[in-house]
N, C-alpha and C positions, 0 to 999 in steps of 0.2 A: 599302528596305522601308518605312521610316518615312514618307518622302515619299509613297509610293504609298498607304499606308493613310490618311494625312491628306488626300489629294487624290481619293480614290476613293469618297467617301461613307461611309467607315467611321469618320469622326471621332468621332461619338457612340458608336459601339459600342466603340471601343478607347480613344481618347485621353481622352475625358470620363470613362469608367469608371475609367481608370488614375488620373486626377487625383483622383477621389472617394476611391479607396482611399488614395492618398498623403495626402490631407487627414486622413482617419481615422487614419492612422499618426502623422502630425505632432501631431494633437490628443491622442492617447493618450500620446504621448511627453511632451508638455508636462505632462499630468497626472502622470506618473511623476516628473518633475523638481520638482513641487510638494512632494513628500515625500522625495526622495532626491537626493543630489548627483551620484552616479555611477551608471552602468550597467556591469556586468561581464558579458561574454558570451564564449563560446569564439570563437576566430578561424576554426576550421574544424571540421567534424564528424569529422575524422580527423587523425592526425599528419602531418607533412610527408612528402612522398614523395621518393624519390631523383631527382636531376637526370636528366631524360629518360625517367623511368619511365612517365609518363602522357601523353606526347606524341601517342600514337595514340588516346587516348581523351579527345576534347574534352568529353564530358559529365562525366567524373570531374574534369577540370580546372576546369570551370565550378562543379561542386558544391563543390569545395574552397574556393571564395571566397564561397559563398552566405550565410554569416553576416555578411560585411562589407557587404552591400548595405543592411542596415537603416539604418546611419548616414547613407549617401548619400541614401536616400529620405526620411528624417526631417530632413535638412539640419543634422545635428549633428556636432561634431568627434569624432574617434575616433583612438586609437592601438592598434596591435596590437603586443603584446610577447611574444617567444618566451622564456618563462621556464623552462619545464620540459623534461625529457627523458623520453620513454616508455621502457619496458623493451625496445622494439625498437630503441632507440638514436637514434630520430628526434625532433626537437623538436616542441613544441606549445606553444601559448600562450593568452593571453586578450587580449580587446580591452577597452579602457576608453573609455567615452563620457561626455560631459558635455553640458550644455545649451548652447545657442548663446551665443557670446561668453564662454564660461568656459574658454578654452583654457589660461590660466595654471594654473587648478586641475587640469586634465587632465595637463598637463606635470609639475606638482609631484607629483601623486599617482603618476603612472607612474614618475617618478624614484625615489621612495620605495619603490615596490614593487620595482623592479629592484635597488635597493640591499639590500633585505631578503632577496631570493631569490638574490642573487649569492653571498652568504656560504655 
């Protein structure tokens, strides 16, 4: 599909617009990191689901990962940490993101967070 879109005269309509949106996201993310060291976001809009529960519903499976797309589009490192357990018994967690080339800070903070909530 991507090759078709890029070779069929839709380059400006899709690819160029997508790159403009991505640049806006990268620029806004740089602005956040001027004032903050980390970004904390949920990993998923819902708790984890049981193995095999959503295999027939690809949209639900796609939406379960929707919050993790941000780091990839912005080109920043991120870690997802399953720290908590919901009353339904299923885990949920947060993702920690840092600026580019700040992976050591990301790992150190994530480790401290895991140690604190492990107890």
